[in-house]
N, C-alpha and C positions, 0 to 999 in steps of 0.2 A: 539615273541611277545618280544615290546624291554620294554627298564624301565623299572615298577615297577610297572606296569596298575594295577594288582589281589594284590595289598598291601596297600590300604586303608588307608591312617597315620592321622588324628589329635587328638587334646589332652586325647582323649576314649583311646588312647592307650599312654598313658604315663603311665602309672602306670598297668606294661606287669603281667597280673594270673608268678604264680610260678611255674612250671612243672616238676611234675619231669621224669629225662632224662638219657636213657642209650644210652653212647656217642662210638663208632666206629667208630675208627683211626689208625692209624699206623705215615704216616712220618709224617718228623718235620712244613713240611707244614701246616700241617691238626688243629696242635695248634691253631693257632687263632678263632675257630671255638667252640674250648673246654673255651678256652677261656673265647668267645663273648659272651655266654651262660653264662658259669657264672657270669661275670659279668651283665649278664639283666639280675640276680636274681635264675634262674634255681637253681633246685635242684641234682645236678650230682649223682647219685642211682649206678652209675656201670656202670666204664672206659673196651674196647676190646681192644688191637690192636691183631697185631699177636705174634706170639713166640721172642724171638731174637733170633739170625743169624750170625752168622759171616760175619765180615767187614775189608775196610780199606786192606794193607799192608799184617798187621801181623794174618788175620780173626780172629780176637779178640770176643769173643760174645758181638754184642753189644744192648742195649736194645732198642723200638722204640724212638721218638723223643716223642708222643707219652704216654710209660711208662714212660720220666722221667721229661716228664713238668707234668703229672696226680700223680708222685707219688710228686714232688714238691709241689704241691695242695690238699697230703693227700686223696685227694679219692680211694677207689675201686680199683686194676686194677685184670683184667683178662687175659690170654691169651692163650685161646682155638687154637689148632691146625688148624680146623674145626670144624666151629659149623653143620657143615651136620653129620660126623660120632660121634658126643660129645655130646649124652643125655643132660648129668648132666648141661655144662654149656648148654647145650635151659633151663634144667627145673630151672636151676642159673638164666636165664635176665627174666620166668615169677614167679618167684618168687618174686620178686627185684617189679613187679608190678609197670612198668614205662606210665607213660601218653606218650609218643611218644617217639621211635626211632631218633636219633642222627645219621649219617652217615658221615662222609669225608673220601676217601681214606681205609677203609678199606683192603681191596684188599681179605677178603671174602664172596666168596657167602653164605645169609643167607637164610636159609630154611622158607620155610612156614610158619609154626607153630611163628616162631619166627619172623615173619615182620605181622601175622594178629591179634598178640597177643595185644597188645592198641593200647584204643582207635582213638587212633592221629593217629596209622601207624608207621610208618617208613621212613623219611624226607631226602632222599641225599642230598649235595651238588656235582654238579657234575659242570665241568667247562667248558665249549661248551655250546652251545644254542641249546639244543634237538629238532630235532633232530640231528642236522647238529656232526659227531662227537662224534659216544658212541663210548664203550672201554678205550680202554689201554695205550691211549698216542693219548686226543683230543689235551692240550695242543701241543704238538711239532708237531699233523701233521697240524694244523689249520696254523701254520708259515712254515710250509718245502710249502703248500700249496696257501700262498703270502697273507690272507686272512688280510682285512685290519683292523675290526673290527670280538671280539669273545665278552666271557662274562662266565657266572653261570646262570643253574638252578639250580631251588630245585622241586629237585621231589620225587613223590612217588613209590617207591623202591616194585618193583614184578616180579618173577625166572626170566622175560626177562630181558635179560644187558643192565639197563638206557633206555628202553622202558618206565616202569609207566604213570602215567598224572600228566603234569608240571604242580606243587603251581603254582609257581612268577620266572620268569628274569631278570636275568641284564646286557646288554649290557657293553663295556668295547674297547678304540680302543687300540689296538695292535705298542709297542712305534717304531720304528723305528729299536732302536739296542735292543728287549729287546730279552734275550731267554726261553727260556723252564721253563731254575733256576725263574730267574726274574718275569716271564710271570705265575708261578704254582702260585710263594706264595701270588703275587699281588691279582691276584685272588681266592682264597679263604680270603687274607682279605678282597675281595665283597661278598663276599659268603656269611662266618662270620656274616657283616652286611645283608646280606638278610634275612637271615635265622633265625636271630632273632627280628628281623623288620618283618616279615609274620605270626609268631607263634602265636600273640596274635588272630590274621582275621582267622589262622585255628583254634585254640578252640573254639569262637566262633562262626564259623563255618562260616564265609562267603568270605571264599572264598570256590570254585568249580575249584576245580582241571581238567583239559581238557588231552584228549588221543592227544597226541604224533599223527605226523599230517604222516604213513609210507612210503608216496610215497617222503618221501625227508630227510631223514634217509643211512644216511651215518654211516658205522662201521670202527676206527682205527684201523692197528696191533700194535701186542706187537713189540718193537725196539729188532730188533741185535747187535750184535755184527760188525757185515757186513756191517750195515745201517753206518755208520763211514763215513767207505772207500772213501776217496775222489776219483770221477771222473772226471779229470783235462777234461775232453772232453761236459762236461758240462757246462754251461753260468755260470758265472763271476755273475748273480744277481737268478740264482739258489745252484750253492755255496754259495753264502752267508748266503742265508738263509740259507740253510744243515747247517752251524757251530753255525748261534743261533739254529737252533730246536734240531737238535743235542744235549744240553752241554746241562745238563748231563754227561748223560748219550746217548749215548752209546759218546761220543764226537767225530767228524772229524780229521781224518789221514790218515799219509801219506806218504812211502816208501823217505829213500834217504841216499843212498848207502849200499842202506845192512840192515838200522834203521832208530825204524818208526820214526814218529814227529807227535805234534800234532798241531793244528789250530784252537788253544784259541781263538783268537778275529779276523774276514778280513771283507771286506768292498771290494766293487764295486767300484775298482778309477776311478776315469771319465776324464783324462786327458791322453795326449801321453804317452803311453808307447816307450822303444826301442824298435824292432822286431831282425831279426833271430834267434829268440830262436823258438819251436816245443814246439805243448802242453803240460802244464807242468814247464816248464823252467821261473828258474826262473832271471828277472828283478830290475835292481836297477836305484829305482824313485827316485823325491827330495824329497822329503816325509820319504823312505820307502825302500822299495820294494815288488815285488810283484809275481807275479805265474798267465805266461800268459793264459788263460784257449780257452774251442772251440770258448766263439763268449765273445772278451773282456778280462780286466787284471783283477784279484782279489789284494786286496792289503791287508800287513799282519799285524794285530798288535801286537796282542800278542802268541810267537809257545812257543813246549815244546819237545825237546828232551830228548826217553824214555832216562831215571831212573838219571836223570834232575831235574831243578824246572822252572818252568814259567817265558819265559823273555821277553822286549823288543823284535820287533823288530832288531831296530838295536844296540840294544847290540848281539842277537842273529851272528851275519853277524861279530861282529868283535869278537866272539868269533868263529865265522867257514868263514874266507872269502873266502875259494873254495865256501862258499851256493851261491852264488851269478852269473847268467854263466850255472851252475844243471836240472836238468831236474833229477821231482821228481816222482814219484810213479813205478820210476822201481826200 
């Protein structure tokens, strides 16, 4: 369904009920969901997030974005490594007596006894229009597929991944230069607003969740490091989409004279480029540089040579005069 046709809005919903909510989430882009639940007057009785893990170049143990935000708001935070294996954690959640569990990018399996405990169940904010793009990379895959529209789904969590009944959905256009990073952040902002909007109706029983149409279901896969290696035989259109879709992880990269070069921003060049170079050849353009692909030229906007900071294409060429005329990916 498009828009929020299952989300009746009226004066009666201005005064929302204050629900007891256990929130489960991990990355920073899930923070707006937690924040908007608090802003709406709900009581967050517990926050569950994944354990701290090493991150960054120094591999320093780093708290999750949700842990940092929850601590700033004075909320109780728990970090079980596995709810499936941790009986004490499951008992703790039950003892909190939540009306509902709200989930946003938690990333851990939630056992059935936890899902069915709260009277209003467990609601998840998923960044796609289910049943399309279930799984671990819904935003990136929508961009990779060249979709012009995506959205968010508030769904009731069941044991099967992202297959639970749909409570509400809202669609949104994908911007021509949006990356997985920027689009994910925007979708969770939209999802936070949608969740807060539907909770009163869900609490009153005014919304009947609808089952997903399994015949329309698609499942995304977990991206790997190798997905970021640029294949210059692809078209410029597809390669530009991949640069956007794979930012920030795993990023798009290629080889140049034995060194790794990340392509952070790029777009399809719509002018006439000089010939004479094979696929992967770097050409000079009136406003910068580009790379010849299997079909068309990919204009480079921002690059990063391994061990260096990201730079604009012009600055990169000024520091590496032999870049133009070379062949990438070798």
